C-alpha positions as CSV (number, residue, x, y, z in Angstrom):
1,M,-7.2,-3.6,11.3
2,V,-10.2,-1.5,12.3
3,L,-10.5,2.2,11.3
4,Y,-13.3,4.8,11.7
5,D,-13.9,7.2,8.8
6,P,-15.3,10.3,10.5
7,L,-15.8,12.1,7.1
8,A,-18.3,9.5,6.0
9,D,-19.4,8.0,9.4
10,R,-18.3,4.6,8.3
11,W,-16.1,1.8,9.5
12,L,-13.2,0.1,7.6
13,L,-12.0,-3.4,8.4
14,S,-9.0,-5.0,6.7
15,Q,-6.9,-8.2,6.7
16,F,-4.2,-9.4,4.4
17,C,-4.7,-12.9,2.9
18,T,-2.0,-15.2,1.7
19,V,-2.8,-17.6,-1.1
20,A,-0.9,-20.3,-3.0
21,T,-0.6,-18.1,-6.1
22,P,2.1,-15.5,-6.6
23,N,-0.2,-12.6,-5.6
24,N,-1.6,-12.0,-2.1
25,H,-4.8,-10.2,-1.3
26,E,-6.0,-7.4,0.9
27,L,-9.5,-7.9,2.1
28,V,-11.4,-4.7,3.0
29,A,-14.9,-4.2,4.4
30,I,-16.7,-0.8,4.5
31,S,-19.7,-0.4,6.7
32,R,-22.9,0.6,4.8
33,T,-23.8,2.9,7.7
34,G,-22.3,4.4,10.8
35,D,-23.3,1.3,12.8
36,P,-20.3,-1.0,13.1
37,T,-22.6,-4.0,13.8
38,G,-24.5,-3.6,10.6
39,D,-23.9,-4.7,7.0
40,Y,-20.7,-4.2,5.1
41,F,-19.5,-3.8,1.5
42,L,-16.8,-6.4,0.9
43,Y,-13.8,-6.0,-1.3
44,D,-11.0,-8.5,-2.3
45,F,-8.0,-6.6,-3.8
46,M,-5.3,-8.7,-5.4
47,M,-2.0,-7.2,-4.7
48,P,-0.1,-6.1,-7.9
49,N,3.1,-7.9,-7.3
50,D,4.5,-11.2,-6.0
51,K,5.4,-9.6,-2.6
52,F,3.9,-10.5,0.8
53,N,2.1,-7.4,2.0
54,D,2.8,-7.4,5.7
55,Y,1.6,-5.0,8.4
56,P,-0.8,-3.0,6.3
57,K,-1.9,0.3,7.8
58,F,-4.8,2.4,6.5
59,G,-5.5,6.2,6.6
60,V,-8.5,8.2,5.7
61,W,-8.5,11.2,3.4
62,S,-11.3,12.9,1.5
63,D,-10.3,11.5,-1.9
64,A,-9.1,8.0,-1.0
65,Y,-8.4,5.3,1.6
66,Y,-4.6,5.1,1.8
67,M,-2.7,2.0,2.8
68,T,1.0,1.4,3.4
69,D,2.6,-2.0,3.9
70,N,6.0,-3.6,4.4
71,Q,6.8,-5.9,1.5
72,Y,8.7,-9.1,1.8
73,N,9.4,-12.1,-0.5
74,Q,6.7,-14.8,-0.4
75,A,8.6,-16.7,2.3
76,G,8.6,-13.6,4.5
77,T,12.4,-13.8,4.9
78,A,13.7,-10.8,2.8
79,F,12.4,-7.2,3.1
80,Q,11.8,-5.8,-0.4
81,G,10.7,-2.3,0.4
82,A,7.4,-0.6,1.1
83,G,4.1,-0.1,-0.8
84,V,1.7,2.8,-0.9
85,F,-1.9,2.3,-2.1
86,A,-4.7,4.7,-2.8
87,F,-8.1,3.0,-2.9
88,D,-11.1,4.7,-4.6
89,R,-12.9,5.9,-1.5
90,A,-16.1,7.2,-3.3
91,K,-16.6,3.9,-5.0
92,M,-16.0,1.9,-1.9
93,L,-18.5,4.0,0.1
94,A,-21.1,3.4,-2.6
95,G,-20.5,-0.4,-2.7
96,D,-19.2,-0.2,-6.3
97,P,-17.6,-3.6,-7.3
98,S,-15.4,-1.9,-9.9
99,T,-13.4,-0.1,-7.2
100,G,-9.7,0.1,-8.0
101,F,-6.5,1.4,-6.5
102,I,-3.2,3.0,-7.5
103,Y,0.0,1.4,-6.2
104,F,3.4,2.9,-5.6
105,D,6.3,0.6,-5.0
106,L,8.8,2.4,-2.8
107,A,12.2,0.7,-2.9
108,A,15.3,2.5,-1.6
109,D,18.7,1.0,-2.5
110,P,21.5,2.7,-0.5
111,S,25.0,2.4,-2.0
112,T,28.1,2.4,0.1
113,A,29.6,5.7,1.2
114,S,31.6,7.4,-1.4
115,A,35.1,8.9,-1.0
116,G,33.6,12.3,-0.4
117,G,31.9,11.2,2.8
118,V,28.4,11.1,1.3
119,R,25.9,8.4,0.5
120,V,24.1,8.1,-2.8
121,Y,20.6,6.6,-2.6
122,T,18.7,5.5,-5.7
123,I,15.0,5.9,-5.0
124,T,12.7,4.1,-7.5
125,V,9.0,4.6,-7.4
126,T,6.8,2.3,-9.5
127,A,3.1,3.2,-9.7
128,T,0.7,0.4,-10.8
129,D,-3.0,0.8,-11.2
130,S,-5.5,-2.0,-10.5
131,H,-5.4,-3.0,-14.2
132,G,-1.7,-3.8,-14.0
133,L,-0.4,-0.8,-15.9
134,A,2.9,0.3,-14.4
135,T,5.1,3.5,-14.6
136,A,8.5,3.7,-13.0
137,R,10.8,6.6,-12.2
138,A,14.2,6.6,-10.5
139,V,16.3,9.4,-9.0
140,A,19.7,9.4,-7.4
141,V,19.9,11.5,-4.2
142,T,23.2,12.4,-2.5
143,V,23.1,12.7,1.3
144,P,26.0,14.1,3.3
145,H,27.3,11.6,5.8
146,D,26.3,12.3,9.4
147,R,29.4,12.5,11.5
148,R,28.1,13.0,15.0
């Protein structure tokens, strides 16, 4: 994926990388200048879970580079939710090798419709920083059934 950062006049290139170990990688390159044919800072981010990070998409904001992905099992046969990542933009622009990220695991598990004609969804968000420290929160949300 190629993305232009107009706030910093830089280019971002990314590609996921599958390896034989449980964790996959996201490879990211940030141009050192506004010239896309010039030199780049290179980053190899090990993904914080044993899921395959498919279809990563990046966005630019002033405080971070944000990435979302579809997450599958390692075989790529079972969808396991979505991931949201916030990469330290300031460190990446400076070429700092200690650049980290924050990860949110977005898994939605719908239950069957209840007798009252509503669905109850349990939404669990797990945030993991680049050092592997995780925090999880869950909430049940009741949604009226759409009877169009």
